[in-house]
N, C-alpha and C positions, 0 to 999 in steps of 0.2 A: 504493499499500500504506499501511497505517497506520504511524505513528511508535512511538516508544516509550511515549509517554502514551496508555494505553488505556482509562483509566477514563471518559473523556469519550465512549466508544463504548459502554460496557456497561450496560444496563439491569439492576439487580440482579434476582436470582431471587425470583418470589414463588409462593405456592401457595395452593390452595383444594382442599376437598372435590370430588371428581368427583360430579356429580349422577347418581343419587339417593343416593348414600352417606350412612349416618347413623352418628352415634356413639351408642353405648348403654353405660351402666354398670350392671353387675350383679354381685351377689355379689363386691364387691371388686375385680371385673375391668373393664377398659375395652376395648370391642369396636368395631370398625369393621365395619358390616354392609352387604352388597350385595344388593340384590334380584335382579340377574341380571348374572351367574350367581349364583345364590344361595349365598354364602360368607360367612364371618366370620373376622376376624382378631382375636386378643387382643394388647393392647399394655400396657406397664408402666404403671402408675398415675400415674407421674411426668409421663406425657404428658398428663394431663388438661387442664391450662392451654393446651396448644398446640391441642387439638382442641376445646376449648370456643371458643377463639378462631377456628379454622377453620370451626365450624359456623355462623357468622354469614352464610357464603356469599359474602363478598367475598375479594379477593386479599389475602394477608398476606405483606409482605415478609420475606425470610429474616432481616434485621436485627432484625425484632420478635420473630421466633421464638426466637432465641439467647437473649435475657434470660428467656424463659418457661422455659427449660431450664437455669438457672444452675448451675454445678457440673459440666456435662456437656461434653466435649470438642466444639467446634463442628463438627469434621470428622465426627464420629459422629452429631450431629444431622442435618447435611446428607446423610450417607450413608443414614440411616434414612429420610429424606423421599424420597430417589431410589428406594430399594427400594419404598416406597409408590407411588410414581409407576409403577414397572414392573408392580406388581401390580395396577394400575387403581383404586387408592383416591383417588388425589390427581390434580390437573392443575397444570401449571407455566407460568409465564410469565416473561419475561425470561431472562438467562443465568445458568447455574450458576457457582460461584465458579472461579476460575482463578489462585492465588496466586503461580504461577512460569509463565513462558512457555517451553516446551522449543523446542529447535532443531526445525523441521520443514521436511522436503524434500518438495515436491510434485512429482510424477512424471506426465508426460503422454506416453503412446505415441500416434504419429501416423503415418498414412499416406495421402497424397493428400487432404488436407483443408485446403486453403490458406484458404479462407473461414472454416471452422468453428474452426480453430486460433487465427485471430486474435481471434475472439469470445471463445474460452475463456481466453486470455491475458490479454485486456483486463479479464475478470472477476477473474481471480487477481491482477491488479495492484490492483484495488479492496478486496481482503481487508483486513478490519479486523484487523490482526495486525501485531506489530512487524518493521519491516523487517530488522533485524539479527538476528532469530531465524526467517527464512524464507528457503528457497533454492527455486528454480523450475528444474525439469530437464524439458527436452523431448527425447524419443528418437524421431528421424525413421526409421521403418522403410522405407528405401530408396524414398522418394516419387519419383513421376516428373512432378509438377507443380512449382509454385512454393511448395510448403509450407516446404522449408528456407529460402529466401529471406525469406519472411513471418516465420518465427520469428526470423531473424537481426535483424529490426528491433526486437525487443523485448529488454529488459534481462533475459534469462534465459540458462540454460546450455543449448547445443544438442549432443546427441550423435547423430552419424549412422551408420546401420548400412548397410553397402554393399550387402548382400543381403537381400531380404525374410525376415523371420524370425518375424513374427506378434507379436501385443500381449505375450504372456506373456514371451518373450525380452526384449522391449524394457523392460518393467517390471523385470524382474530386473536388467537391465544399468544402468538408472537407479539401482536401489536399491544395486548394487555401488559406485557412484561418489558416492552421496549423503553428504552430512556430517551431517544430522540424526539425532536419536535417535528421531524418530517419522517414519514414511513415510505420506504422504498420496497415495492414486491417484485420478485423475480421468481420465476420457477426453477425447479431442479434441474430441467433438460435444458436450460438456457445458460449462455455465457454472456458476460457483460463486456461491452467496449471499455476501454480504459477510461475514456471520457464520458462515460454513461451519465454519472451524476453531475459532473460539471456542465454538460450540455443542458439538462433539465431543470436544475435547481434554480437558475435565475428566474424562471417563470414565477416562482412564488414571491418576488419582489412587489408583484401587484397582489394586492390583499384579496381581489375577488377570485384569484384562481385556487381552486380547491382540489383539482387533481391535475397532473400532467403526465403524459406518456410520450413514448418514442417509438421508432421504427422496429417492428420485430422481423429480423431478417433470417433467412435460412443459412445455416452454417455447414450445410452438406450438400453435395451435388453428385454423389455416387449413382443414384438411380434416376430414373424419369420422374418419380414422384417428388424427389428432392427438389428438382430443378422446376417443377411446376409450383411446388410450394413457394419457391423463391419469389415468384411474382404473383401468384393467386391465392397465396394463403389468406384465410379469413381473419388472421391476425396482423396481416399487412394493411397498415391504414394509408399507404401511398406515400409519395416523395415530397408533399407540400405541407406547409404549416396549417394548422387548422385550430378553430376554437368554437366551442358551441355557443348558440345564440338563440334568439327567438325564432328564427327560421330553420333550426338545425336542433331540434329537441331530442332527436334520437341519437346523438353524437355519443361516442363512448370511446375508451381506450381498453386494451385487453388487461387482464390483471397480471399477466407475466412481464409486463412492463409498465408499472403504474406506480407513481408517487403521490402522496396526499398528505395534507396536514393532519397530524395526529389529533389535534383537539376536535376537527370536524369528523374525523373517523370514529371517535367516540362518542360525540353528539348523535351521530347517525345510528350507532351500534354495530359499525363495521359491516362485514358481508353476511348477506343472508345465509345461514347454515343448512336451510332447506332447498337451496338452490345448488346443484352440483355443476351445472352448466348455465351460463348466462349471469352468474352473480356479479361479474364486473360491469355488465351493462347496467344491471339493477343499481349498482352504488353509483355509478356515474350519473344515472338519471336522477336519484335521490339528492345527489350533490346539487345539480342543477336546480332542483325544486326547492332547495334550501336558499337559492340565490347567488350561489357560486358558479364559476365557469370551469369547463374542462377544456384543457389545450393539449395539442398534439405537436411535438417537436420533432421531426424525423431524424434530426442529428443525434439525439439520445439513443444509441441503438444497442440492441442485445442481438445473440444469434441463438436461433431456437432449433432443437433437434425435433424435426416433425415425424410423425408416424409414417414411415416410407413404404409399408405393405399397403397392398390394395385394399385388404380387408381392413386394416387400421384407418386407412385414408377414408373409406366410405363409412365406417361406423362412426367416426368423429364427426363427418358431415352431417350423419343422421341426428346425432346427438345434438349438435347445434341447432338443426332445425326443429326439435321438440321444444327448444326453449323459447322460440319465438312467440307461439301463442301463450305460452305461460307467462311471460315478460308482459305482453299486451294486456293480459287479464289483469295482472298486478296493477299497470299502469295504464287504466283505462282512458285517462285524460290525453294520452298520446295517440291520437288517431292517426293511423296509416293513411297518407293520402298520395295520390298520383297527380302530379302537376301536369296540366295540359296548356301550353302557350297557344292562344287562338290561331295566331299567324301560322304556326307550323301544323296545327291541326287541319286547317282549310287547305293549306298546300298539300299535305299528303292525302287527303280525301280526294282532291282534284286529280292527283297522280293515280291513285289506286282506281278511280272511276274511269280514267282515261285507259288504263290497261285492262280493266274489265270488259269496257264497252268497245275497245279498239277504237276510240275516238281521239284523233289527234288534236282536235280543237281544245278539248279539255286539258291536255299536257301543255299546250300554249297558253292557256288561261292560268295554270299554275305557275308558269314562268312570269307572266303578267302580275300575278297576285305578289310573287316574291319581290319583283321590282317595286311595286306599290308599297310594300312594307319597308324595304329598304329606304325608299324616298321619304316615308314617314318619320323614320329614325334620323335620316340625315338632316331633315328640317329642324327636329328636336336639337340635334347637335349644334347646328348653326345659330339656333336662338340663343344658345347660351355663349355664342362667340367662338365656338371651336370650328375649325377647318377640317374637313373631312372629305375624301373623294367617294363619289357613288360607287366606283368599282370596288373599293375595300369595304364599303358598307354593305354592298350586295354579297360580297364574299363571307363576311361575318355573319349576315342572315341566313345564308345556305348553310354555313357551318352549324349554326344554332338549330335549324331544321334536321340536319343530320343528327345532332346529339340528342334531339327528341326522339327521332326514329330508333336510335341505339338504345335508349333508355326504356322504350315500349318494348323492343326486342329482348331487351335483358330481363324485363319483368315477366314475360311470357315464358322465357326459357327457366327462369328461376323458379317459378311456382306452377306452370302449367305443362311442361314438356311430358311429364308422365301421362297425363290424360290426353294429351295429343298423340302419343304412340298407342295408347290403348283405343283410341276412337277412330284412328286412321283407316282401318279397313271398312269402317261404316260411313265416314265422312272423308273421303280421300282429298277432296279439294281443300277442305279447311286444314285437314291434317298436313298436307303438303306446304301450306302457307306457315303453319305453326313451325313445322321443321325447318323451313327456310329461314323463319325469324331467329330460331336457335342457332343455325349455322351462321347467319350474318353476325349474330352477337358474338360467337366464339371467334369468327375471323377478326371482328374488330378488338376482341380482347388479345388476339395472338399479335396483330400488328402494333397495336398501342404498347403492349408490355414486353414484347420481343424476347420470349422465353428461349433458353438454350435447348430447345426441343424441335424436332420435326412437326410439320403442321399436322400430320395426321395423328401424331403421338399427343399432342397438346389437345387437339379436339376430342380424343377419347376420352382423356383424363377430364377435360371440361364437361363432357357429358356425363360421366360418371358422377362428378361432384354435384352437377345440377340436379339428377335424378336422385341423389343420396339424400341432399339437403331437402328437397321438396317432399320426399317420402316422409322424413321426420317433421316437416311442418304439417302436411295432411294428417300424419297419425296423431300429432298433438291436439290439431284442431277437431278432429273426430272425438279424441278421447274427452275433450273438455266441451264439445259441442258449442265452439266458439270459432268463427270463420273470418274474423276481421282481418287477419294477416294475409289472406288470399283474396280479400274483397275490400281493396282500399276506396277511400272516398275520392271521387273525382274533384280537382280543384283547378279552376280556370285561373290562370297566371297571367296577367298582363304584363307587357314590357315595361322595365323601368327606364329605358332609354327614352 
């Protein structure tokens, strides 16, 4: 573990504009303009020197940005930069500021993983964090192998549970005896990056942050399943910073890479011990209901040893699926909705009708509709004083239409592929359309996420995942006679531009 002198380990944070964001000054206002999604953000004119410097395209150290905002509290400057990072306008390199090192208790539940726990603890002992501010706690869930003996050989605190009680109980027990003001949860089949805590802890400088989590990467690539999990694991939350909010009340981070304030954890009663899957989702939702926010910082990375047998792969997806109806029953105020942008809906309706009726005029009308939609957005942008070209606005509109189609295909593939396959012999036309949507969804995932797999292997595993997950969802829905997860409310979303 690191000593108290941490500066030698910390590469200072630096920022740059995320391509192809551009800065535009109009009518006394300073705007950040994104081509896709097409959006603009107005900032105070005092930030002009900073954005002029960022516009050069290279990385700008935080220490060079502070003098450009003389007279402004450095914490407010960094907080605003972090907000732009979450909104997709900036990229970050290096570590964010951490002026104080809180006491952190890292809690690892384990059962029958004598090999994995050794690798996990070795990674935690390599953390670049002050030793006198770090506590390592392992809670052994009545292991029947040599796990306890292996843990005892490390300089960590071992808590033994005499009877199997599952991971949620073990995490809560570890938290009860922890000394830290921050609880950091990691699973025994995971290994932490050396800068794991240093990347995530700065989030707690904002009092409203109750939970922060990071990227769950795959540490293995021996099998096709390993390489699939590296890009498509349900624990993989993506490459971009995210935060919960009013428009994202379903947001969560997985418990294998989750940090939280101990005081808040105690107030909420910790993880629900009656949930063996989805307890992390439930906890994050309760955190949000209490008025706090959940943040995801992908640079706070751990490496997870996924189940790489096909049986384990499918059974885990099935288990995840069964948790969805259960969680939505517990949190009934979180109504699942399917967002429908009117412009995209009309466009695709015209396209489908033109293909169904073999009527070229309807296809031409869909193009005219897209042009009208782009023109309306362009007028709104120009009413703000922003200069944009019709061609790039039309391109952004068509990309948004494509994103909606991909989202619709993803929903059908995620929840209805099983029924499509069962009904295909009886309704072949509808079945073919549904299978086509599934394949389009799989092709999109393949080309967006670029797995180290051949296309056929990826689509095969993707199909197994979808079938396994939705089987769990439908099983859970039928068992509870509660079908909200597969029957979302339609919500018309008007363009914000």
